[in-house]
C-alpha positions as CSV (number, residue, x, y, z in Angstrom):
1,M,14.6,6.0,-20.4
2,T,12.9,4.6,-17.3
3,H,15.9,2.5,-16.6
4,N,18.1,5.5,-16.9
5,H,15.9,7.5,-14.6
6,D,15.9,4.7,-12.0
7,L,19.7,4.4,-12.2
8,R,20.1,8.2,-11.8
9,K,17.8,8.1,-8.7
10,K,19.7,5.1,-7.3
11,I,23.1,6.8,-7.8
12,L,21.9,10.0,-6.1
13,E,20.3,8.1,-3.2
14,E,23.3,5.9,-2.7
15,G,25.7,8.8,-3.0
16,Y,23.8,10.8,-0.4
17,I,23.0,8.1,2.2
18,Y,25.9,5.6,2.0
19,G,28.4,7.8,0.2
20,I,30.4,7.7,-3.0
21,K,32.8,5.9,-0.6
22,N,32.6,4.8,3.0
23,K,34.8,2.6,5.2
24,E,33.2,-0.6,3.9
25,S,32.4,0.0,0.3
26,T,32.2,2.3,-2.7
27,I,29.2,3.2,-4.9
28,Y,30.8,1.2,-7.7
29,S,30.6,-2.0,-5.7
30,R,27.0,-1.3,-4.6
31,I,25.4,-0.4,-8.0
32,K,25.2,-2.8,-10.9
33,A,26.6,-0.5,-13.6
34,T,30.1,0.2,-15.0
35,P,32.2,2.7,-13.2
36,S,32.3,4.9,-16.3
37,T,28.5,4.9,-16.5
38,I,28.2,5.8,-12.8
39,D,30.8,8.6,-13.2
40,Y,29.1,9.9,-16.2
41,L,25.7,10.0,-14.5
42,I,27.2,11.6,-11.3
43,N,28.6,14.4,-13.5
44,K,25.2,14.8,-15.3
45,L,23.4,15.0,-12.0
46,K,25.7,17.8,-10.8
47,E,25.3,19.6,-14.1
48,E,21.5,19.4,-13.7
49,N,21.8,20.7,-10.1
50,Y,20.6,17.7,-8.3
51,F,23.6,18.1,-6.0
52,S,26.0,20.9,-5.4
53,K,29.3,19.1,-4.6
54,K,30.9,16.1,-3.0
55,R,31.7,16.5,0.7
56,L,33.3,14.6,3.6
57,E,31.2,13.5,6.5
58,I,33.6,14.0,9.5
59,N,33.4,12.5,12.9
60,L,34.3,15.6,14.9
61,A,34.6,13.7,18.1
62,R,37.6,11.9,16.6
63,L,39.2,15.3,16.1
64,G,38.6,16.3,19.7
65,I,35.4,18.2,19.2
66,P,33.1,16.0,21.2
67,E,30.2,18.1,22.2
68,F,27.3,19.8,20.3
69,A,23.9,21.3,21.1
70,W,20.8,22.3,19.2
71,V,19.6,25.8,20.3
72,F,16.1,26.9,19.4
73,I,15.6,30.6,19.4
74,S,12.6,33.0,19.0
75,I,13.2,36.2,17.1
76,N,12.0,39.8,17.6
77,W,11.0,40.3,14.0
78,E,10.5,44.0,14.3
79,N,14.3,44.4,14.9
80,F,15.7,41.6,12.7
81,D,17.8,41.6,9.6
82,E,17.8,38.0,8.3
83,D,20.8,38.3,5.9
84,A,22.9,40.1,8.6
85,F,21.9,37.4,11.1
86,Y,23.1,34.5,8.9
87,K,26.3,36.3,7.9
88,K,27.2,37.2,11.5
89,A,26.2,33.8,12.9
90,F,28.2,31.8,10.3
91,S,31.3,34.0,11.0
92,L,31.4,32.3,14.4
93,N,33.4,29.0,14.3
94,H,31.1,27.1,16.6
95,V,28.0,27.5,14.4
96,H,27.4,24.6,12.1
97,T,23.8,24.7,10.9
98,I,21.0,27.3,11.0
99,A,17.5,26.2,10.1
100,E,14.1,28.0,10.0
101,I,11.6,25.8,11.9
102,T,8.0,25.4,12.8
103,G,6.6,25.5,16.3
104,S,7.2,27.7,19.3
105,F,10.6,28.9,18.0
106,D,11.8,30.5,14.7
107,Y,15.3,29.0,14.3
108,A,17.3,25.9,15.2
109,I,21.1,26.3,15.4
110,K,23.6,23.5,15.7
111,I,26.7,24.5,17.7
112,F,29.9,22.5,18.3
113,G,32.3,22.9,21.2
114,L,34.9,21.2,23.4
115,S,32.5,20.9,26.4
116,I,29.1,21.8,27.6
117,Q,30.6,24.6,29.6
118,K,32.3,26.0,26.5
119,I,29.1,25.8,24.5
120,S,27.2,27.5,27.3
121,S,29.7,30.3,27.4
122,F,29.5,30.6,23.6
123,I,25.7,30.8,23.8
124,L,25.8,33.6,26.4
125,G,28.1,35.5,24.0
126,F,25.8,34.7,21.1
127,E,22.8,36.2,23.0
128,R,24.8,39.4,23.8
129,L,26.0,39.6,20.2
130,F,22.4,39.7,18.9
131,G,21.0,41.7,21.8
132,N,17.2,42.3,21.7
133,Q,16.9,40.4,18.4
134,I,16.6,37.2,20.4
135,I,13.6,37.1,22.8
136,D,13.8,33.5,24.0
137,L,15.8,30.3,23.6
138,E,15.9,26.7,24.5
139,I,19.1,24.5,24.6
140,H,19.4,20.8,24.0
141,Y,22.9,19.6,24.9
142,S,24.1,16.3,23.5
143,S,25.3,13.6,25.9
144,H,26.0,10.8,23.5
145,E,25.8,10.5,19.7
146,Y,24.6,7.2,18.2
147,K,24.0,8.0,14.6
148,R,25.2,10.6,12.2
149,H,24.0,11.0,8.6
150,Y,22.6,7.4,8.5
151,S,25.9,5.9,9.9
152,K,26.3,4.4,13.3
153,I,28.9,6.2,15.5
154,T,31.2,3.6,16.9
155,K,34.2,5.8,17.9
156,L,33.9,8.9,20.1
157,I,37.3,9.1,21.7
158,P,39.8,11.6,20.1
159,T,42.5,10.0,17.9
160,K,46.0,11.3,17.3
161,I,46.0,14.1,14.7
162,K,49.0,15.6,12.8
163,K,49.4,18.9,11.0
164,I,49.0,17.3,7.6
165,D,45.7,15.7,8.7
166,C,44.1,19.1,9.3
167,N,45.5,20.3,5.9
168,L,44.1,17.3,4.2
169,I,40.6,17.8,5.7
170,E,40.6,21.5,4.7
171,E,41.9,20.8,1.2
172,K,39.2,18.2,0.6
173,H,36.5,20.4,2.1
174,V,37.5,23.2,-0.3
175,N,37.9,21.0,-3.3
176,P,36.6,17.4,-2.9
177,D,37.9,16.4,-6.3
178,I,41.5,17.4,-5.7
179,S,43.9,14.5,-5.9
180,L,46.3,13.4,-3.3
181,L,49.1,14.2,-5.7
182,E,47.8,17.7,-6.1
183,I,47.7,18.1,-2.4
184,S,51.3,16.8,-2.2
185,K,52.5,19.4,-4.6
186,K,50.5,22.2,-2.9
187,T,51.7,21.4,0.6
188,G,55.2,20.3,-0.2
189,V,54.6,17.0,1.7
190,H,55.7,13.7,0.0
191,R,53.0,11.8,-1.9
192,N,53.5,8.7,0.2
193,T,53.0,10.6,3.5
194,I,49.9,12.2,2.1
195,S,48.5,8.8,1.1
196,T,49.4,7.3,4.5
197,R,47.7,10.0,6.4
198,W,44.7,9.9,4.1
199,N,44.3,6.2,4.7
200,Y,44.8,6.8,8.5
201,L,41.9,9.3,8.5
202,W,39.6,6.7,6.9
203,K,40.9,3.8,9.1
204,E,40.4,5.8,12.3
205,E,36.9,6.8,11.2
206,V,37.7,10.5,11.3
207,I,36.3,10.5,7.8
208,M,33.0,8.5,7.9
209,K,32.2,8.8,4.2
210,E,32.4,11.0,1.1
211,C,28.9,11.8,0.1
212,L,26.8,14.2,-2.0
213,S,25.4,17.5,-0.9
214,L,22.0,17.5,-2.4
215,T,20.0,20.5,-3.6
216,E,16.2,20.8,-3.1
217,K,15.8,19.2,-6.5
218,G,18.0,16.3,-5.5
219,Y,16.1,15.7,-2.2
220,N,12.8,15.7,-4.0
221,L,14.1,13.1,-6.6
222,I,15.0,10.6,-3.8
223,N,11.8,11.4,-1.9
224,K,13.5,13.1,1.0
225,G,12.4,16.7,0.6
226,L,11.0,17.0,4.2
227,K,13.3,17.2,7.2
228,V,12.1,17.0,10.7
229,L,13.6,16.9,14.2
230,I,11.8,14.9,16.8
231,I,12.4,15.3,20.6
232,I,11.6,11.9,22.2
233,N,10.8,11.5,25.9
234,P,11.4,7.8,26.8
235,V,9.7,6.1,29.7
236,P,12.1,6.5,32.8
237,G,14.6,3.7,32.8
238,K,13.8,2.5,29.3
239,Q,16.1,4.9,27.3
240,K,18.4,2.0,26.3
241,E,15.6,0.0,24.7
242,V,14.4,3.0,22.8
243,I,17.9,3.8,21.5
244,L,18.4,0.2,20.3
245,S,15.1,0.4,18.3
246,L,15.8,3.9,16.8
247,V,19.4,3.1,15.7
248,K,18.0,0.3,13.5
249,N,15.3,2.7,12.0
250,E,16.5,3.4,8.5
251,D,14.4,6.6,8.3
252,I,16.4,8.2,11.1
253,S,19.6,9.9,9.8
254,D,20.8,11.3,13.1
255,L,20.2,10.2,16.7
256,F,21.6,11.4,20.0
257,S,20.7,11.6,23.7
258,T,20.6,14.8,25.7
259,V,21.8,15.7,29.1
260,N,18.2,15.6,30.4
261,D,17.7,12.0,29.2
262,N,15.7,12.8,26.1
263,L,16.5,11.6,22.7
264,I,16.6,13.7,19.5
265,A,16.1,12.0,16.1
266,I,16.4,13.7,12.7
267,I,14.4,12.2,9.9
268,R,14.2,12.9,6.1
269,T,11.1,11.8,4.3
270,E,9.0,12.7,1.3
271,N,6.1,14.7,2.7
272,S,3.6,14.9,5.5
273,R,1.9,11.7,4.5
274,T,5.1,9.7,4.6
275,L,6.2,11.5,7.8
276,S,2.9,10.3,9.4
277,E,3.7,6.7,8.4
278,V,7.3,6.9,9.8
279,Y,6.1,8.6,13.0
280,K,3.3,6.0,13.6
281,K,5.8,3.2,13.1
282,M,8.3,4.8,15.5
283,V,5.9,5.6,18.4
284,K,4.6,2.0,18.5
285,N,7.5,1.5,20.8
286,K,5.8,1.2,24.2
287,H,8.8,2.8,25.9
288,I,8.3,6.1,24.2
289,K,6.2,8.4,26.5
290,R,5.9,11.6,24.5
291,T,7.3,13.3,21.4
292,T,7.6,16.8,20.0
293,T,8.0,17.2,16.2
294,I,9.7,20.3,14.6
295,I,9.8,20.7,10.8
296,F,12.8,22.3,9.1
297,M,11.5,24.8,6.5
298,N,14.9,26.0,5.3
299,K,18.4,25.1,6.3
300,K,21.9,26.4,5.7
301,T,25.0,24.5,6.7
302,R,28.6,25.5,7.1
303,A,30.6,24.4,4.0
304,G,33.5,23.0,6.0
305,L,36.1,23.7,8.6
306,T,39.3,25.6,7.7
307,K,42.6,25.0,9.4
308,Q,42.1,28.1,11.6
309,E,38.7,26.9,12.6
310,L,40.0,23.4,13.4
311,R,42.7,25.1,15.5
312,D,40.1,27.2,17.4
313,L,37.8,24.2,18.0
314,S,40.1,21.2,18.3
315,P,42.9,20.9,20.9
316,N,44.3,18.0,18.9
317,C,44.6,20.2,15.7
318,R,45.9,23.1,17.8
319,E,48.7,21.0,19.4
320,S,49.6,19.4,16.1
321,I,50.2,22.6,14.2
C-alpha cells in the first residue's frame, strides 16, 4: 500500500512539474513502472480529483504574444460583486490569471499582450470598465522571461504559424485526450498534415509540455499547496548573477525580469515552514538587496485560448487564418 501511495505521488508530481510529455522525455521513461500501470494510476488520480485535466503549457512568445504583466489591485469592497468581477474579467482575452493575495493589494491579475503599450492601454480600459470598484493598482511589466512552469525558456522569438496550428492548439485545450486522427476528421485536414504540424509545434517549443492541472487536493499530496510571488530587488549591476542563481533553483516555477530591473519569482511549496526554508536559502545570495513576498490565497486561471482569442492576441495567428 505504501509503495502504491509513493508511486501515485510520484506520478502526480512528475506529471505536474515535468509533464506527461515534454520535449526531452515522457513520464513513462522517467518512472520505473509499466505504461499500463502509470496510465491506470493517472486515471485513478483523476477519478479521485487529484487533478482536473491534462493541459498544454504553451510558450506564447513563440505564437507572437511576447509580453505580459502582473497587475496588483485594491478593491472598494463596499461596491464589489466578486462573481461578476471574475466573469467580466475573464471575458477579456488579455486576462490569464486572477488570484486573491495577501499584502497591500487584494488581487493579482496576469495579463498578456503584444507590447507594453498594448497592455497599458488594456489596463486603462480595465480600470474604466470597473470604475470605482478599483481604488488603487500597481503594474509589473515583464521585460524577459527566464522560466515558465519549472522549464527554462530558451526561445522567445515568434515562429511561423499556420491556420491548422491554431486549430490544433484550441482542440487540444478543449479536449487534451483527443487524438490526431479525431482532429483530422473534425477539421477535414489530412492525418499526415496534422501529425507534421503537431510535431512542428513540439520541435519549435510552441508546446513546452503536456502536464496535469492539479486540484487543491493534488497540490497538497505533492507538498505544493502554498503559492507565493516574490518581488526581488537585486544589487545594482548584479541582476545577471541573481538570475543565474534563481534559474537553477528547483523551488522556483516561474522567473522573469521587469522593466524597472526587478525580478519576480513564483514558488510553490508545502506551507509557511517550508517557505521560510526556501526563502532563507534564496536570500543568502549576497546580490539580493530586498524582497517582497505575496501569498496567493486563491487562484483561477483561463482554461485555454480559443481560435478567436488567438486571432485577437497573436498577429501570427491572425495572418495565418
